[in-house]
N, C-alpha and C positions, 0 to 999 in steps of 0.2 A: 143254692144247692141243698138238697135234703140229705142229712147224714144217714148212713146205712144203719139198720137196726142190728143191735147185738143179739146174737142167738147164743144163749147159755145152755150148754148141754149138761145133763145130769142134775138139774135143779128140779126136784119133785116136791110138790106141796102135798103133804100127807092129808088124808081125809079129815083127820082130827084138827087140822090147822084152824078151821073156822070156829072151833070150840075152845073156851077157856083162854088162858094166857099163852101168848106165843113170843118167842125170842129168836132173833136172827141178826145178821149184820150186813153192812155194806162196806165196800172198799172202792175208792175212786183213785184212778191212776192217770197221771199225765205221762204218756208213753210208758216207760218202765218204772217211773218214780211214783211212789205212793204219796198222795196229797191228803187224803181224808180216810178215816176209818170211823165207823159208827155202829153202835149196838142199839137195836130197837126192841122194846118190849111193848106189846099191845094186848088189850082185851077189848071187849065190846064197847066199853065206855071210857077207855083210857089209852093214851099213847105216850110213851116215854122214850127219849133218845139220849144217848151219851155219844158225843161227837168230838173227835180230835182232828184238827186241820192244821196244815202249815202252808199258808197261801199269801205271803211267805212266812209271816210270824206264826208261831205255834199258838193256837187258841183252843181252849177246851170249853165245850158247851154242854149243858144239861137242860133238857126241856121236858115238861110234862103238860099234856093237853087233855082236857075233858071233852069227850066226844058225845055228840047227839046221835040218835038212831039212824039219821039219814047220812051219817059220815061227816057232817060239818063239825067244826070246833066251837065249843061254847066259850072256852077260856084256855089260855096258854100262859105258862110261866117259864121264863128262860133265864138261866144263870150263865154268865160268860166269864171265864177266867183266863187271863193272859199270864202264863208263868214268868215270862221275861218281858215285861212291858217296855215300850219306848219311854224315854225321859218325859216326865210330867203326865204320862198317860195312866189311867186307872188300871189296877190289877184285876178288879172284879166289878161287875155290874149285874143288876137283876131287873128283869122286865116282866111285867104282867100285862096281858091284853084281854079285854072282854070282847067277844064276837057276838053276832046275832042281831045287830042293829046297823043302821046306816052310818052311825058315827062310832068309831072304836075308841073307848077309853083306854089310855095307855099310861102306865106308871113305870118310871125308870128310877131306880135307886142306885146311887154310886156313893159308897161310904155313908156319911150322915146326910147326904143331899138327896132330895127326892124331887123329881120333875114329873108333871102330869101333862099329857097331850090328849087331844081329841082329833082323830084322823078320819076324814070322810071316806067311806068305802061302801058302795052299794052292791047289791046282787050277791053272788056267791063269794063271800069274803073268807079267805083262808090264810093261816100263817104259812109263810114261805121262807124258810131258812136256806139260803143258796147252797150251803155245804151241809145241809141236814136232809138226807134223802128220805127219811121217814116222813117229812112234811110233803115232799113230792108225792110219795105214795098215798098220803091221806087226801091230797088234791085229786089224784086219779080215782080213788075209791069214791069220793063224794061226787065227782063228775059222772062216774059210771052209774051211780044211783039216780042221778038226774035224767039219764037217758039221752038219746039223740046223738048225732054224729059230731056235733061241736057244742061245747059249753063254755060260755064266758066266765072268767074267774077274776076276782080282785085279789091279787097276791099282796101280802103285807109282811115285810121283814120286821119282826118285833124290835121296837126301839127306834125305827126309822120315822121320818116325818112325811114320807110320801108313799103312795100305793104303787103297785106295778100291775096294771091291767094286762091280763094274759088270756089264754084259752087252752082248752084240752080238746084235741081233734082226733077222732078215730082214724087210724091208719090201716086197719084190718082187724081180724078177729082177735089178734094177740098183741097189738101195738097201738100206741097213741103218740101224737106230737104235742109238745108243750111249748108255747111261745116263750122265748127267752130274750127279751130286750131287742126285738127286731129280727132275731134268728129263731131257730127251733131246736129243741132236743127231741130225740125219739126214744121212747121207752118201750120195752117189752113187758107186758103185764098179763096177769091171769084174768079169768072171767069176772073176778071181783074187783079188779083194778090194782091188785097187789103187785108191787114192783119187782121184776125179775132181773132187769138190766137196763142200762141207760147209756146212750151215746150222745155226748155233747160236743163232738169234734167239729160240728158245723157252727159252733158259737165261740165267743172269746174265751170261754173257760177251757175247752179242748179236752175234757176228761172223758174217760169211759168208766162206768160204774157197774159193778157186779154184786150180786147177792151172795152172802155166805151163810152157812149154818150158824156160825158164831165167830166172834173176833174179840181179842184181848185189848179192848180200847184203853184200859187203864195202863197196862204195861207198855203199849206202843206210845201212848202219850207221855209217859215218864221218860222213855228213851228219846223221843223227839225233843222234849224240853231240856233234857240234860245235854244233848248234842248242841242245841241252840245256845245254851248258857256257856258251854265250853269254847265255842267258836266266836262268840260275840253276837253282834246284831245280825239278824237273818238276811241272807242274800235274796234279792228279788228273783222270782221264777224266770224272768227274762231280763237280763242286765240291760241298763241303759248306757249308751256310749256316745261320745262326741268325737268327730273327726274334723281336724282343722288342717288346711293346706293352703299354701301360696303358689298359685299357678299363673305364670306369665303376667304378673302384676295384679291378679285378682285374688282376694282372700275368700276362700270357700269354707263353708261349715256344714257338716252333716250331724244331725242328732237323731238317734234311732234306737229301737229296742232290739235285743239280740236273743231270739228264742233258740232253744236247744233241740236236737233231734230226739233224744231219749228213746232211741230204738224204733222210731216211727218212720213210715214211708212219708216223704215230704211232698214232692210235686205230683199233683194228681190226686192226692189224698188229704194230707194236712193243709197244704196249699192247693186248693182245687183249681182245675183248669176252667177257663172261660168265666172267671170271677175276679174282679179287681181286688188286689191284695195290698195291704198297708205297707208291704215291703219291710217287715220287721215285726214288732210286737207292741202291744199297749198303745200309747199315743202315736199319732201319725208321724211319719218320718219327716223331719224338718230339714230344709235346705236353704242356704243363702249364698249369694255371690255379690261382690262389690263391683264387678264389671259385667258387661253383656257377654253371654256365651252363645255359641251356635253348635248345637249337637248334630252329630252325623245323622243325616236324614232330613236336615233342613229346619229343625226347630230352633228358633231364636229365643233365648231366655234373657230378658232385660235384667240389669242389676236389681236385686231385691230379695224378698223372702218368699218361699214356696213350700209345698209339701210334695213328696215323691211317692208315686204309686206304680205298680206293675200289673199287667194283665197276662198271665201265663196261659198258653194254649198248647195243644199237642203239636202244633206246627211252628211255634215261635213265641216270642214275648214282646209285648209293647211296654215302653217306658213312658210314664205319664207325669207331666209337670202340672201341678194344680195351684191356683192362686190363693186358695183358702189356707190359713195357717192356724196353729194352736189347737186344733181339734183332736178328739180321740180317734183312734184308728178305724173305728167302724163308721165314722161320719165322712162319707165321700160324696161330693156333689160334682157330677160330670159337667154341669153347666159352668163350673169355674175352672175347667181344664184350660191351661194355656196351650197345650198341644201334646201330641203323642209321636213317638218315633220307635222303630223296631230296635231291639237290642241284639248284639252279637252273642250267640250262645256257644259255650264250650263245655266239654266234659273234663273233669279232673280225676286223676287216678285214686287219690286218697280222700275218702269221705271226710268232710269238715263237720264237726259236731255242732258248732255254734254259728249262726248266721253272722256274716261279717261284711261290712261295707268299707271300701277304701277309695281315696282319691289319689291317683297316680299322675304326677306331672309329666309332661312331655314337651316336645318342641312346639311353641306357640299355642299350647293347649294341654290337654290331658285326657283322663278318662275316669269315670265313676265305675268301680268294679263291685259286684255283689256276688258272694260265694256262699253256698250252703250245700251240704251233702256232697254229691258228685257233680254239681252244676255251677258254672260260672257265667254271669251275665255282664256284658260290657257296654257302657254308653260313652262313646268318644266325643270330645268337644274341642272347639277352638275358642280362644279368648279374643273378642273383637275390640 
């Protein structure tokens, strides 16, 4: 599914924007919750960004990039500070990367320790900070200067050991798609490639990004960090939960991620129709049974370990049992399907904020129940 393009009304780029130094901001929201704020300052030969993210731990980044006339990056320095680090994790690290050659020299400094790397990266190699939207914008601007409807890009997260091959593909006069680890984000840009808005709801990140005239990154970062410090360790954006049940002599286990609504439309939008869903968030939903089960619809599931998936459509939902286990929720291989059966679909009166899975015992069997928003899905089974 291609995510829809965000149309931002009232964003006007002044004629003087191309001259001298410019400052502006970005905000990324997951539903109604703010995840990232960024302030960008740029000139013809310099890009600077101050970023605060909570995904889920609060992290503060400051980057400065030296720019070439063609929009590429010659060098970038990134400082990363974690106000409330996990035990034994560093509070600060500093990374520098030299671009413009097939092998990128990388220097990572943590305290008194310095590590150097050499990362292979051919073609249009650009720094790509996943929660630094000024770097997305620079990729778009460099690709626009290259011309053509599609430009291959080698994205590099400063400090990482691997590259992320991607592309920028023209979607129309005012929008482009950027490959995002197998999916795509869609951005609205001006004729120079400057970022006006971005929709990543078709990816695992799920955020929408909008451009602001300015943003108080420092003040917001201080509030985020203070809240995190007062409440203890950060909570995951999507909680992980485990359900255990004994049903007619079989021990069942479900392990799944629990995304929240956050004011979003769920089925048909956040969870698209006609696309296999991981049935939760993050890692694939794991399922195990110590005895053979027979699901309503005729699917026999031998004792063992599996992953569970669903395929929502406008006319119904298919329940999928897959033999592959332990994978991330974007890694689905239909060749390993054990089988599919239709689910019973019900509506509930009170919207449920967080996706929930249950195993309800019954006579000689039970049912797996999935609930979110105003929808309930039911997979009934017998123990053999």
